[in-house]
C-alpha positions as CSV (number, residue, x, y, z in Angstrom):
1,T,82.9,24.4,43.7
2,V,80.4,22.2,45.7
3,I,76.8,22.6,46.8
4,V,75.5,20.6,49.5
5,A,72.1,20.6,51.3
6,N,71.1,22.7,54.3
7,N,71.1,19.5,56.3
8,V,74.6,19.1,55.8
9,T,76.6,20.8,58.5
10,T,80.0,19.3,58.2
11,I,82.1,18.0,55.4
12,T,85.7,16.3,55.4
13,L,88.2,16.3,52.5
14,T,90.8,13.4,51.3
15,P,93.6,14.5,49.4
16,T,95.7,12.5,47.8
17,A,99.1,13.8,46.9
18,T,101.1,12.7,43.5
19,D,104.2,12.5,45.6
20,P,103.9,10.1,48.5
21,T,106.7,12.6,50.1
22,S,104.6,15.6,50.0
23,T,102.8,17.1,52.8
24,I,99.1,18.2,53.1
25,R,97.3,20.6,55.2
26,V,93.6,21.3,55.0
27,N,92.5,25.0,56.3
28,G,96.0,24.5,58.2
29,T,95.8,21.2,59.7
30,A,98.4,18.4,58.7
31,V,96.2,15.6,56.4
32,P,98.3,12.2,55.8
33,S,97.6,11.4,51.8
34,G,94.4,9.5,51.0
35,T,92.8,9.8,54.7
36,A,89.9,12.1,55.4
37,S,90.6,15.2,57.1
38,A,89.0,16.2,60.3
39,S,85.3,17.3,59.8
40,I,85.0,21.3,58.5
41,P,81.8,23.0,59.9
42,L,79.9,24.6,57.3
43,I,77.8,27.8,57.5
44,V,74.8,28.1,54.9
45,G,76.3,30.2,52.4
46,P,80.0,29.8,50.8
47,N,82.9,28.1,52.9
48,L,86.1,28.4,51.5
49,I,88.7,25.3,52.2
50,T,92.0,25.6,51.3
51,V,94.3,22.6,50.9
52,L,98.3,23.2,50.7
53,V,100.4,20.7,48.9
54,T,104.2,21.0,49.9
55,A,106.7,19.2,47.8
56,Q,109.3,17.4,49.5
57,D,111.8,20.2,49.2
58,G,110.1,22.1,51.3
59,L,109.8,25.2,48.7
60,T,107.7,24.3,45.9
61,T,103.9,24.6,47.0
62,D,100.3,24.5,45.4
63,T,97.4,25.6,46.9
64,Y,94.0,24.1,45.7
65,L,90.7,26.0,46.7
66,V,87.4,24.2,47.4
67,T,84.2,26.3,47.9
68,V,81.7,24.5,49.3
69,N,77.8,26.3,49.2
70,R,75.7,25.1,51.9
71,S,72.2,25.8,50.8
72,Q,69.6,28.0,52.6
73,S,66.9,26.1,54.4
74,S,63.6,25.4,52.8
75,T,61.8,24.2,55.6
76,A,58.5,26.3,56.0
77,T,56.5,24.4,58.7
78,L,55.3,25.1,62.3
79,S,56.2,22.8,65.1
80,N,53.7,24.3,67.7
81,L,50.5,26.8,67.1
82,A,48.8,28.2,70.3
83,L,46.2,30.4,71.0
84,S,45.6,32.4,74.3
85,S,41.9,31.2,74.4
86,G,40.3,28.3,73.0
87,T,41.6,24.9,71.9
88,L,42.5,24.1,68.2
89,T,40.8,21.4,66.5
90,P,42.0,19.0,65.3
91,A,44.9,18.8,67.9
92,F,48.2,20.8,66.4
93,N,50.1,18.8,63.8
94,G,52.7,20.6,61.8
95,A,51.3,18.7,58.8
96,I,47.6,19.7,59.0
97,T,47.3,23.5,58.0
98,A,43.7,24.3,58.8
99,Y,42.2,24.4,62.1
100,T,39.3,25.7,64.3
101,A,38.6,27.0,67.8
102,G,36.1,28.1,69.9
103,V,35.8,30.9,72.6
104,T,33.4,32.3,74.6
105,N,31.1,35.1,74.4
106,A,33.2,37.0,76.8
107,T,36.3,36.8,74.6
108,T,36.7,39.7,72.6
109,S,40.6,39.0,71.1
110,I,43.0,36.2,71.2
111,T,46.8,36.3,70.7
112,V,48.4,33.4,68.5
113,T,51.9,32.2,69.5
114,P,53.7,30.2,66.4
115,T,56.7,28.5,66.7
116,T,58.5,27.3,63.6
117,T,60.2,24.0,62.9
118,D,63.3,25.9,61.5
119,P,64.3,28.7,63.8
120,T,65.7,30.4,60.5
121,A,62.3,30.6,58.9
122,S,60.3,33.7,59.5
123,V,56.8,33.8,60.1
124,T,53.5,36.1,60.3
125,V,49.9,36.5,61.6
126,N,47.5,38.3,59.8
127,G,50.5,39.6,57.6
128,N,52.3,41.0,60.9
129,L,55.6,39.9,61.6
130,V,56.0,37.9,65.0
131,I,59.0,36.2,66.5
132,S,59.3,32.3,66.8
133,G,57.5,31.2,70.2
134,T,56.3,34.4,71.2
135,P,52.6,36.0,70.9
136,S,51.1,38.0,68.2
137,G,49.6,41.2,69.1
138,A,46.0,41.2,70.0
139,I,43.8,40.3,67.5
140,P,40.0,41.3,67.9
141,V,37.3,38.6,67.5
142,V,33.6,39.5,66.4
143,I,31.1,37.1,67.3
144,G,30.7,34.0,64.9
145,P,33.9,32.8,62.6
146,N,37.1,34.8,62.8
147,T,39.7,33.3,60.2
148,G,43.1,34.4,60.6
149,T,46.3,33.1,58.4
150,V,49.6,32.4,60.1
151,V,52.4,32.4,56.8
152,V,55.5,30.8,57.6
153,T,58.5,31.5,55.0
154,A,61.7,29.5,54.8
155,Q,65.0,30.9,54.8
156,D,65.4,30.7,51.4
157,G,62.9,33.1,51.1
158,V,60.7,31.3,48.5
159,T,59.2,28.1,50.2
160,S,56.3,28.9,52.5
161,S,53.2,27.5,54.0
162,V,49.9,29.0,55.0
163,Y,48.1,28.0,58.2
164,T,44.5,29.1,58.8
165,V,43.1,29.2,62.2
166,T,38.9,30.1,62.4
167,V,37.7,31.3,65.9
168,N,34.3,31.0,66.6
169,R,33.3,33.6,69.1
170,A,30.1,32.6,70.8
171,A,27.1,34.8,70.9
172,S,25.8,36.3,74.1
173,S,23.5,34.3,76.5
174,I,22.9,37.6,79.1
175,A,18.9,38.0,78.6
176,T,18.4,40.0,81.4
177,L,17.5,43.8,82.2
178,D,20.3,46.1,83.4
179,N,17.5,48.5,84.8
180,L,13.9,48.8,84.9
181,A,11.7,52.3,85.3
182,I,8.6,53.0,85.0
183,S,7.0,56.8,84.3
184,S,4.5,56.8,87.4
185,G,5.0,54.7,90.6
186,T,7.7,53.0,92.5
187,L,8.4,49.3,91.9
188,V,7.9,46.8,94.6
189,P,10.5,45.3,95.0
190,T,13.2,47.6,94.2
191,F,14.8,46.6,90.8
192,T,17.6,43.9,90.7
193,S,18.3,42.1,87.8
194,G,17.6,38.7,89.2
195,T,14.4,39.4,90.2
196,T,11.5,39.3,87.6
197,S,8.0,40.0,89.1
198,Y,7.0,43.4,90.4
199,T,4.4,45.5,91.6
200,T,3.5,49.4,91.9
201,T,0.7,51.4,92.6
202,V,-0.5,54.5,90.9
203,D,-3.1,56.8,91.2
204,N,-6.6,57.1,90.0
205,I,-5.8,59.8,87.3
206,V,-2.9,58.1,86.1
207,T,-4.3,56.1,83.1
208,S,-1.0,54.9,81.3
209,I,2.6,54.6,82.1
210,T,5.8,54.1,80.1
């Protein structure tokens, strides 16, 4: 049994026969004694490789079994992180895990699109599973700071990274009236939110208004 790292995607075997008149097959393919086999692709997990040695008599054989265990990926980083509104500060870098962004007051929700470096990793946004490279569900943002978390978990299920994004929603800058009414009289001119000066005339018996 051999254990290799996740980044090892192929392997070769070099079998050497005790008797040079023997023939050797690796996974069914003939290999000259003392030379490397063709590259054998490895999947994550166990990979069984058979080495069949046949004596010169053509009858006597020995089979050797080699199990190569390719480790699961431990990569738990993002290759990109994007918001539907606002710009990340600093600019995205997979090695940086804390960001801020500003959005206008009119922005009431955003989505986050995380892309994992390793496609076998999983990612959540605020605890909700998201497919790498696709937007999260809408996340409400209140006025002021809103901190969200993006957690990347590697294929090995152990290694993880946490990215935080604090989105600051601006306060409203609207300082106008939607309507203005008085209990007596009529405004002149007719009310519009862009007009700030009005007059009205009331009867002499009117001593107060609301």
